[in-house]
Structures are given as C-alpha cells and as structure tokens.
N, C-alpha and C positions, 0 to 999 in steps of 0.2 A: 532513341537508344543515349544508355546513360551505363556508363560502368564506375563503381565502386568500391574498394575494397575495405574489408574485416578481415583484421589478420589475429588480433587475438582470440582462443590464447595458441593454435599451434596452426595455421594458418601458413603463416610465411612461406613457409616450407612450400606451398604449392604454389608459389607465386616465384621466386628464386632460392635457386641451392645456397641452403645455410644450415648453420648450426644453430637451430629455432629454441632457444633457451633463455629463459630470462635472464639469467647472470652473464650470459655470453654478449658484450657491446661492443659496437663499431661503429663509425662515421658511412653516411650509406653516400655514392653518388649517383641520383638518380636521371633516368633520361626517356621522354615518353612521345614516341612518334606516334600520331593520330591525324585524324580527316581535317583539315583544314577550317572548316565551318565550327568548328568544337573548341572548347579552352581546356588545358592540363593543369591541374595543379595535385603539388604534392606538399610534402612536411615543411620543406624550405621554398624563399623566393625563387621565382624563374629568374636565371640570370642573362639567357639568351630563348630565344624564338628564331628560327631558319628556315628555309624551306629545301624540299626534297623531291626528286623525282627519283618513280619508282623505274622498272623495268620496260612497264605501258606506256611509260611516260606521263601517269598520273603522278599530281602534286599533293604532297602530305608536308604538315606541319613539323618539326622538331622541335621540342621544348625541354630546355637542358636547366638545370636547376641547382643550386647555391647546395655544399658538402653539408650535411645533416652534422647538427653536435652528436656526443657517442651516443647513441642509446640503444634500445634492447629491439629486436626483429619485431616483435610483435608491434609495435607504436610506428613502423613505418606505413605509408599510405600513399594513397595515389587517387584522384577523381577526374575522369573526362566527361563534358558536360557541356551543353548549351545553352546554361543559366546564365542572368545578370544579376548583378549584386548590388548592395548599397555600403558603402564605407564611411569609417571616422578614426579618427587618430588617438590613441590617447595614452598619452607618454612618452609620445616618440613608436606606440608600438602601433601599426596599421590593421586595423578590424573589417574584416569583408564579410558579408554574409549573404551565401550564394543559396536563390532558389530559381523554382521555375520564373520565368519570364512573366506571366501575366499577377504573379503571388509578389514580385519584388514591384511592381509597378500600382497593383493595388494597396500597397503599405500594410503587407499582412504580415513581413520581417522588420517593420520598426521599430516594433518594443524591445525585440530580443539585441539591436541594434545599441538603443539607449540604454540598456543595461549590463551589457558584456562590457564595457570599460570600468564602469563605476565597481563592477563585481572583481575584476581585476585587481585593480588599485586599492580596495578594500583588502583583498587577499595579502597584498604586497606590503601594505601598511601595518598588519595585524603580522606578519609572520617576518616584519623588518627584511623584506626580500624584492627583488622588480624580475622583472621576465624577460627570459634572455634571447626571445628570437627576434627580426624587426616585423613579422607578420604573424598574426591568428586569422586562419579562414573556417568560418563556422558552416556547413552545406548542409541543406534541409533536402531529404532524399522522400519522394513519394511513397519509398516502401523500405526499409530497412528494419531486420530484425531485431535491434534493441533499441533503447530508449535514446540513448546516444553511446559513442565512443570519444576518447580523449587522445586521438591521435595526435604526436606533438605538432602544433602549429597547423593542423589541418584536421577540425573535429566535425564528425559526421551525424546527423539527427534524424529523427524520423520528423518529418513535416510536421505533424500535428506539437512536436514536443517546441517547436519555432515559432511556428506560425500564432499570431493572433490578429482576429479581424479587429480591424479600427471600432466596428460598428459593437463590438461587444466590451462594454464598459468593467466587466465584474472583473472581478480580483482572482478569482478561484482560478479563470484560463493563465491569466498573469502570473500567478503563483507557482504552477506546474509547471510554467516555461523558466522562470526564476530559478525552480529548484532545480531541472535537468540543467541548464546551463551554468549554474553555480556548482555542479557536483562534475562536470567536465573539468571546467576552470580549475577546478582543484587541483585537478592533475598535475597541471602543466605548470604552477608556480617556479622560480626557481630565481639563486642571488644573482645580485653584481658580484661577488667575488666566489659565491659556492651555489649548489642549489637546493629550494629547502620541497624540491615535492618526491618528499619520499612515499607518498603517496602516489606511485607511479611511475613519470615520466622520468625523472631525474635518480632518485634514489629508487631502486626497482628491490621489490623482493628477492631472494636470492631464488627461492621457488614457489611454485605455485599455492604449498601447502599453509604459503603464510599471505595468499592473495589479499584475506581481509585488511590487513596493512594499504593496501592500495585503496580498495574500495570500502572499506567502514570509516577509513578517515576522510575520504571523499565526499562517503554520507553525512558525515558529521559536519564538513565543514559547510555542506551543500544549506542546510539550514541556518546556519552564521550569515552565509550573503546571501539567499535567498531574502532573509529577514530586513538584511540593511538597505537592499533596494525597494521594500515592500514593506515598510514601519509599521504597517497596520496590520501586521501576521502577528501574531502573538506567539514568539519562541517554545516556549517553553509548553503551550498548549499543543501546538500543530506538530510539535518534536513528539509530545507521547501519543497523540490519537494517529499520527501516519505511521511512526515507526517503533515505538517501545511496546504499545498495544497489540497491535499484530505480531510480532514477532513472539512477545510473551505467547499468545494463542498457540502460535505453530512450534517453538523451540519444544514444546511441553512433550511433542510426538516426534520427534526428529531424532535419530540416533547418532547426534554427530557433532564433532567437538568445532571449534572456531577454528584454531590452530590445529591442524592434524599432523603426524609424524610423517615427515617426508617420505619416506618409504611404501606409504598407506597410498601415495598418488605419484604412480610413476606411470599409467599407460594412458596415453592422451585421451579416449575416451573419459576416462573418471572425468576429467580435467573440468567437464564442461557442469558437472553436478555443482560445483564449486562457485557457481555464480548463483546463489541463491538468496533466498533472504536472510539464510542466517550469515552467511559472508557480509554483506550487505546492512539489513540491520540490526542485528544483534552487534555485528563491529561497530556500530554508530552506537548503538545504547549502551556498552562496553566502554566504548572512546569520551562519552558522555558522562559517565560515571566516575572515569579517570579524573574528570579534566574537572568536575566539580569537590571531588575529597584533596587532591592537588591544589585548588584555585587556579581560576584558566591562565593567572599569570607566570605560575612556574609550570605551567601545562607547554605554556608557546616558548616559555623560555629553554625548556628541553628539549622541544621538536627544535628551536633555530643549532641550538650546539650538534645535537646529533646531526642534522643535515649538512652542517659545517665539514663534519669527519666523512663522508660517506657519497658527497655529491658525485656524479656522475658513476657511480658503482654499484652496489646490491648490499643487503641488510636483510637479517632478519630479527623476530621478535624480542630476541634477547640483545640484541644493540640499543633496540630501542630502551629497553627496561635500564640499561647500564646509563646511556645518559639521565634519564628520569631519576636513578637511584643521585648522581650525581649533582643536578642540581638539587636534592628533596637537603642531600647531606650538605651542601654549601646554604644551609639557611635554619632558623630555629621557630620561626612560626608554624610551620606544619610539621606533625608526628605520624610518624604512621606508628602502627603495631606490629610490621615485618618488613622485612625487603618488598623494594619494588617487584622485582621478579615473581616471590610467594604469592605476592597479593596479587600479581596480573593472572600469574600462570592457573592461580584456582578456577577466573574465569575464561580462560582460553583456550585449554586443554582437559577438562571434564567437558560433558557433553549438558543440557540441562540447565537448569536453574535452582535455587533454593525457595522455599515457604519458609516466613519468620512464625513463631506463635510464642505471641506475648501473652503471658499469665501476669497479673494485673495485683495480682492477691500476694505474689513472692516476688513478684519483679524479673522474675525469670523469663530469658528469652531464649527460644531452642530451634535449631535449623532441619531441615532434613531438605534433601532433592523435591519437588514437584512432581509428581506423579500420579496416574492417574487407579484410584485404587481400586476401583469397579474392576478393572481388568485386569489385576496386577498379576504377573504368574512369579509359581513360587522360586524358579530360579534366578528372575531379577534382582540384582543388587543395588540398591540404591544409597551405598554408604558413603558420597562425597560430601565432604565439606567445603564448603567456601568461606573467604577471609571477606568479611563484608562492613562495608562503612552506612552506619545509618543516623539520616538526620530523622530529628523528631521535635515536635513541639507537644508543650504539657498545657493545657485552657488555653491555647492560643498564640501563645510565647514561645518564639525558637529556642532551642536549646543547644546546648555547643555537640557535635557529631561525635559519634560515642563507635565502639568497633565489636563485634563479632567476631573472633576468631577461634573459638572452636563449636562443640556440636550444640552446647547450653552454656548458659552462663548468667548469673544472677546481678541486675540491675539497683542497688538500691534506690537509687532515684527514679526508678519510675516504678514503684510500688505508689499504689493511690490510696486516700483517702477513704472514709465510707460515705462522703459527699457526691452525691449524683452530678455535681459540676465538676468535679474532677476525673476530667478526661486525655487521654495519650493519644498521638498519634503518629506512627513511623513512618519512616520513606517520604518526608513530606514534598510534594511537586514531583515526586518521581526520580529521585536524583539516582537510585540505585536499581540493581538489572533484577530484580526479586518480587514475591508476592507476599504477603502479609495477612495471618489470621490471628485475627484477637480472641480471648476468651469472651465469653455472652457478658460479664458485668459491662467491659468497655463498650460491645457491639449496643448493648443497650443504652447506653450515655452517648455514642455518637449519633444513634437513632433520633436519642429527644433532642440533642442540640440543631440535630438538620431541621427537626419540625419548628424549634424553636431560632435558629439561627443560620439559617444555612450559610452564609455569608463566613461565618466564625472558620469555617474550614475551605483554602483555596479552592478552587471552580477546579485545576489539576487534581487534586486530594479527591475531592467529591466523584471525579467521574472513576479515579483509581479505587475506591475506596469500595466503590457497585462492581467494578471491571473484577476486584478481585474476589467480592465473595461470592458472586455467581459463577468466576470459575471454580473454587473451591467447593461449591455446591455441584457441579459437573463433575469434578474429579472424585466427590465422594467422599469430603473432607467436614464438611457442613451441610444439616440439612436445608432443605430449599425456602422452607419457610423464613430461614434469618438472612437468607437472600432477598424476602418479599418484605421483613421490616422495615428493612432501608428505604424502602420505596414511598412510603408514606408519606413523606417531605414536602411527595413532586410537585405538589401544587403551589410551592414557594420558590422551587427550581428554574431560574428565566434563563441558562444558558443551554443551546441548542446541543452543544457540544458535548453536555452530562446527559440531555434525553437521549440522544442517539444509541449513545451504547445501553443506556435501560431497555429502549425498544429493541437492539438487536438480540438481547439476552432475552427479551419477556417473548416477541414475538418476530424471530429469526425468518425471514422472507420464504426460507426454502418450506418453512412449516404454518403459511396463512392458511391454507385451505384446510390441512389438518386441524388446527384450531377451531377454524370456524365450522365443523361439523362436531363437535366437541362440548358438551355440558359448560366447558370452563368460557367459551365465548359471550357468552350474555352477562357472566360475572366481570371479565376482564374490562367487557364496554365499558361497565357501569363504574369499576372503580377507575382506570385509567383515564375517562372522557373528563369525569369529575377534576383529577390533577391535570390532565391538557388544556383546561378552556383558557387559564389566565395567558398561557404564551401561544396559544392557538390567535386568541382574539387579536396578541398585541402582532402577529407576524398577517394576519388575514388584514390587518389595517393597511399594512403595506402594499398589499396586494391588488386591494380595492382603489387606494389611493394613490400610492405614488410609491412602486417597486423597485424607480431607480436608486430609490436614497438607502436598498439594499447593498449596493456596489461596493461598499467596503465591509459589510459581512460576513466574512470569509465563509463563517461555519454556517453561516445561513445557505451561502451556494451548494456547500457540503452537503448539508443535512434535511435544509426544511424541505425537502421534494420527500426523503422517508417520513419525515414527520407530519405531512399534509396527507400522504396516501394512507397513513396509519390511521388518522383522525376521519379520513372518510370509509375505512376498511371498517372503522368500527363505527359505521353507521351515522357521524356523526354532519347532522341534519344541514348544519352552517356550509359544513363541507363540498357535501354532496351540492348544495345550491349555486354556492362558488364555482365550482368544477362545470355544471350544465349553465350558469351565466356565459363565464368567459368562453365556452365551447359554442355555444347560438352564436356569441359576438362575433367569433371566428367562422360560423357559416354563413353569416347573413353578410359577410365580409370579407373574403380569404386575404383579404390586403393587411387585413390584424394578425398583429402577434402577439401571439400567448405569452406570457412572460418564460422566458426560456428556464429560472430556476427551476419552476413546476410544469413544464410544459407535459413532461411525461404522464404526470398526475392527474391532471385537467384532463389529457385527451382519455386517458384511461376511464375516468370516472362518466366524460360527457357521454363518453360511449355504453357505460355499463347503464348508467341512469335514463339514457334515453331509448330510441324505439332502432328500426332498421334505417330509417331516414340518417339517422347521427351514424350509424355504422358505414353506410354507404356512401355520406360525407367524407371522412376517413380512407376509403377506399378511393374515390376520387381524388382526392388530395394526393394519397401516396401515387398513383398512376400521374400524377399533375410533371411535366419535363424538367421542369427547373426545380424541382425540392432537392435541398440538400438532403448529403446522405444521414446525417444525426436527424434530421426531422423523419425520413424514411422509419430509423428502426424505432422512433417514438411510435411513426403512425403501424407500423406491423405488431409494436407490444400492444398498445390501445386496442387494436381488433381484436386481440384477443381477451377483452373484460366483456364484453358482449354476455348478457345475464340469459341471451335466450340459447336454446341448447340447436337450435335449428341455424342459427347466425355462426353459431363455431362451428355448425358440422358444414357447413356451406363455406367456411374461411379455407377450412381443411381441403378440399374439393378444389378450389381456386389452388391450393399451394400445388396439388397435382402437376395444377396446366401447364404445359413448358411455354406457352404465349405468354401466360400471365406474370409469370416469374421465372427467374432464373432460379437452375436448382440449388442453388447455396441457399437459399431463403424459406426451401420448403420446411429445412429440418428447425428451421429459426421459430416457424410460425409452430410447430409441433412443440415445441419444447417450450413455447410462451402458453399454447394452450393448455398442455399437459399440468400446467401448476395451478389454474385455475380450479374454484370450487367446484366446477359442475364439468370441469374440460376433462379431466381425469380419464371417467368411464367413455367418454366421447371419443378421445383419441386414444384408445384400447382397441375399442371398437373398429375405428378408422384405419389400425394401424392393420388389425389383424383380417378386415377386407381387404386393405391394398397390400400385402406382403411382396406377393412379385414383383411388385413395380416400385417398393420402396425400397428394397433388396437391393434392385438390379443397382437403382442411384445411388444410393448410401452405404450398402453393406451393412455389419452389423453394429457397427457405431451407433447409429440411431436408435439400433435395437438397445443398445445398453444403456443409452443417456434415458428411453422410454421407460426401462426398467428400474432405472434409480428411482426415477419418481413414482411410478406404478406399486414403488417396494413401500411407501410412507402407507399405503394405503391399505395394505396385506393386513389382514385381522387374525383369518381363522386359516386350517389349512386349507379349506375350500375353498378358498380364494388362491392359496398356495397351488393348489392342483390345477384352476385351470388357468392360473399363467403359465403353470409348466408343461400342460397338454399342447400349447401352442409352441411352445420354447423345444418340445420333443420333436417336433414336427419340422422345424424349422431352422434347427441350430445344428453342427456339427457335433459328434460323441462328447471331445474332449470341453467343448465352451459350454454343452449344456453341465457339466459336472460344477462349471464358476457359476452360472446359473443359479444350481440348486442350493448351493454355499450361499450366494447373493441372499437367495431369497428365505432361509433359513435367519440369516443374520441379518435381513430387514425384517422378519417377523418379531425375533427379540427384541430389537431394538424397540419395535413398534409396543410391546408388551411392556417393555421397561417406559416408555415415553408414557405409554396410560396411565402407569401407574403416580408417574409424577402429576401427571396434568390432573388425577383428583387429586391429589396431597394439594395441588395449588388452588383448584376449584375449593375445598375444604376449608383452606385457607381465606379465601377471597369472599368466601359464604360470609364468615366470623367478621373479617374486617371492612366488605362493601359499603359500609354507611358510616365508619371512621370518618 
C-alpha cells in the first residue's frame, strides 16, 4: 500500500475544503493518522509522533507536522509509505531520498542523493538566495503520472526519474536524473530575507495563464543545474537538441500562445492543456533568448530584484518585465530597440514564431510567421511581427548583436561581395527562437564551406542549418534539392548530434518500410553509406574493443543506436556482421551482455540476418523469469525483425495466446510487426482473420493504430476499397466516416510523398557519385 498526493493544478479541493487558486495563499497545519508500520511525510518536518487507539482498540500513529510557510494550495502534499531513505546534509538542509527498501539497499538512489545538494547550492549561489526549509524529501514512486512534482519540501518523482543502477556507468541515465531533479529544485529556492522562487513555490503566478513563468523558467534552469553537476554535457548542444529543436517542430502546428488571456482559461478542465511543450520548452527557449540578449549577469540581477518584491505573493509576466526594464535602465552596456515589455510580449502573446529571410545582394532581412504553405487556408491570417535579436557571424568572425524590429529592414553590413568565400550565418548557436531562410547565393557558399571546412561553422549551427532547411522544405518554402545540397559534406561530419538530425529528416522512423519499397532506396544506400563510413568505423571500433570508453559521450548514448540501425537498414555488411556476431556471442553465453547502447539494434539484426534458431533464442530469453523490463521490450521488438513471413505470422499467433502473453503485449507485437518491410500485409491479414477476438480485447483503438500504418501503403483506389470493405463490416456508422476521411487523406499524402521521393531519387541519381 502507498498513498501519495498530486494537487496541481486543481486537485487540492478534492482533498480538503479550500479556495483552490494559486493567488490565495495560506499557512497549513497538517496532521496524519496512519497505520503504525508506515511513515507519513509532508511539506514540513514532523514535530510530534504519538499513538492513538480507535474504538475497536486498534493502535494508530498520529504524525503532526510543523506549520508550513505561506503557500498556494496546489503545493500542499503528503506521502504515506513503508519506504527507506538515504540522507545527507547540505548547508544545514537535511536532504532525504525515499524509495522502496530494496532500491535503497541496492544503492539505486545514491546518484540522485549525491547531486541534489550540489544543485541546491549552485542555484542558491547563482540567484544569491538560500533555501527556507529545514528539510527536503524526494520520494521515488513506482507509479506516478508526471516526471516529477515540486511540492515544497516534499518532491515526488517517478522511480525511473530518480534511480540509477550502479552497474550503469553511462552518462545518459545520469543526465536524465540530473535534468529532472534540477527542474524540480528550480521551483524550490528562496532567500534569507526574501524568496526567489518566482518559478512556482514562493512567487507564484497570479493565474494559470502565466504557468510558463513557473515551468518555462524551471525548464531553463534545469539545464544550467544539470550541466553544472555533469560538466561533460555540452549546454548549448543539449539545450538545442532536447528543447529548441523539438518545440520548433511542434510550435508551427499549434494555435496557442505562451501567455494566454486570463479569461480564456477559466474552466479547470482546460487547465490541463497548459501543461504541454509550449509551456515548458517554448517557455525555456524564450528565456534562453532573453538571457542571451540581456546577458546572464543582467538577467539574474533582474530576477533577484523582482523576487525581493514579490516573495510570498503572486505576480504576472508584466511584473517581471518591469523589473528587467529597471535593471536595463540602470546601465548603458546593453541597448534595446524597444521596451522589454514590447519585445517580450511579441514572443509570449502571439502564437507561432518567425522565419527570417536574408537576401545577401541587398542585405535585406524580412520576417514572416512560419506556416505551412502547402496547406494554407485562405482565411488564415499570418501578419504577426516580432522584435527579433539577431546574433550573426561573417566569414567565421562574430559580429555585434543586431535587431529586426519591423517586417523588413536593410542591413548594409550584411551585403556581401562577389567572392564565394564571403558568407553570413544568422542566429549563431541558436540564441533566438526562429528559423532562417537564406538565399541561393549564401546557401551555395555555406554548402561549399561545409565541404571544405565543416568546423568553420559551430556544431550547433550545423545542426540548425540542416534542421531549418528541411523544415523549410516540408513547409513549401524551398525545394527538397536545396536541403539535399547541404548533405554532400557529411563524410566530414564527425558529430553524431548532427548526423542524427540528418537521418531523422531523410529516413524518418515511420517511413522506413515505405522507403525500402521505393526506387529511392538503392540510391540512398549508395549516397549515404559512402558518407557514413568514416564515423561508422570510428564508433564500430569502440563497440568491438572498448564500449565503456563511450561512457562520457552523451550523444553516442543517445544517437548511436539510430545511426547503427540506419547503417544496418542500408545493408552495410560490416554492421550486419557486427550484429550477428554479438548476437551469436550472447546465444553461446547468455551471461554475456550486449552493450546496452546498441542492444536493440544488435538483437533486431541478429534475428533478421539469422534463421528460426536466432528467433527461438530471443523467444526463450524473453520468457526467462529474471529478465528486466527494458530487455523484454528490446526482445519484443527484435522478434518482429525476422525476415521470414512464417516467423512473423507465428509471432502474431503467439500474441493471441493468453498463456504466452499478458494481453497488453499483443497490441505491442502488432504495432512492431506492422511497421516492418513485409510486416504490414501480414498484420493486415492477421487482423482481418482474428478481428472478433482482437476487437473483444482491444476495441477499436487497435484498429485505428493498424489503420494509421496501413494508410502509409495506400496507393490506389483498389487498396482503399479493400480496407473500406473491412471497416464497413466492423465499425459503427459514425466511425466509418472518420475512417473514410483518414483513408482519403492518407492516399493524398502518399501521392505527395511519392512525388517528393521521385525528386529525391532524381537528385541522388545526379549526385550519388560525387
């Protein structure tokens, strides 16, 4: 038994009578009566533990806690558990990490304990503040809906977010723990005379429309805290890869601004929609940009002054802008083109973000909202403008920051000469939240520069250049050939971090089987393998000789798997041999561990290259009683990689059996098999044959998942009809309409995709031997 509370945003009212609003703060006296074999935890330290007999004579424990600081209802919390803890003291603050007894005994929470204190101290020193409570508890729950929750003095986490296995030397897991712990601690900090936690616990937003002030800021500081305790992580790379790039992809599709009008968000059901990537990642990206053009020194100074004023109360984003303005007015190093409020409101109160177009001949930069030109509705209005800070370099040397404060402007200093060695790069190291569209002259020069000297452009900017140009292609700004020109240099690209963005764009996971069945595949194979070999051999060397040497290479731990899987998918013999040898090594000695970084790919291609013997071994290991869940998932996936259709068919049949699988695994098996080259037809036949049983187990959700994948292969009206007949027989009338629309749009998408792939194929035909 275990009880833990989660009150944010509006659940405190379900636990005790209250005005459950962030602007209404109080102190809380909490007392919990519980089973004597359990311990009760709350925001404050326990000040009294006594015993109580009920009318049946049973004994209970009464734990009474100290009065809390003045705070919002959503931060009150309690946990009743039979956990153990590890503890240490940092600057007089007792830190305890609670988890299941065996996890504590095995040392799984030691890493989290070792970094919590140093991150606290780092935030205290940076913000010139100290923490107001005498204790901090962090609790690892076996099941929890969020990654973590910042209840003051009693933070709650998913186990996976707090546990590191002593056998796991790799930075990747530690980095994740450091980020999550750092994020939640970012909500806690507080001053000796005042509190600085404007991101949440002490200075709280007036209303949920400014939730980004809590979460966006905590998300920004989480990267500073995590790279402080794990200095091997590169702050700008990891921030761009995890925060900016994914949210730029998402934000162009979402119709909501960072700060909404208060009256837009009144009903509590709509509050949950605010806990999304716009609030967290866009909030963090805008903060990164703000700190960049203000300088970190002024930014922190403004935060500190703001906090002095609003500690133990509430504020909105305008209060923050006022304090930043005061700091800007009091100095003369940083000059802004408009008031802080005008600049920042253009980023927080409008949805979407801009794309800048640079014309080198005239030195003109123009801005417009980045939108999908391929399916723009004529009624859509995209007339937003932003006040945009532009960091830039010319021919490798950094230039002073400049600003674009209207829809277009001429920058004489950005006109270039006839020389092909004269080039310009905007938004260096992605300091601003926007995309850049260069004219053909500059793109040719940048492509040539990359071929001659890729290191002349910083790694984050190479990543961004490629990501921007593919996004511009997707949205109809530039032809696909423009993006492909920038990939010619890749034989000289030694950063997996950059390679990963290329592969995500050229070979998206969900399109592998579509590409495999198209004439583009052999051309892609020839073109890419030639460029992948140098970096492939570099990493294969580590895999063969000493994979532990990669323990600090964070991006290898993140992206080597995808890179290796692509090399094997493209049929690189060395990669297939590597997989089958490591897999054979494991077959002959089940004690042997395939390196975790590449286990999924090795098992998949070990099965793919092998016969039923290899498949049966995976099956046997999956049924092993002491296998870990992570390995189970890897094996479930690997068994779907078989190249023989009878093996896949048998696998699906096994999936139907109650005795072989818990029923929640069947849909996982189906979803793995359906994405494979030959799997989609096999799954389709299997689903049609076994529909009564599958429908009883999974209802129509399974059908929708299968349909999404099947839709990728719909090329003709005949195929649509075949799917349609089945759906008409199995679905209710209202669902049939949805499905018909889905199929029609899938067909149109496939027609567009085939056109695009034909263009890629023609370009590759002309460039494959370069």
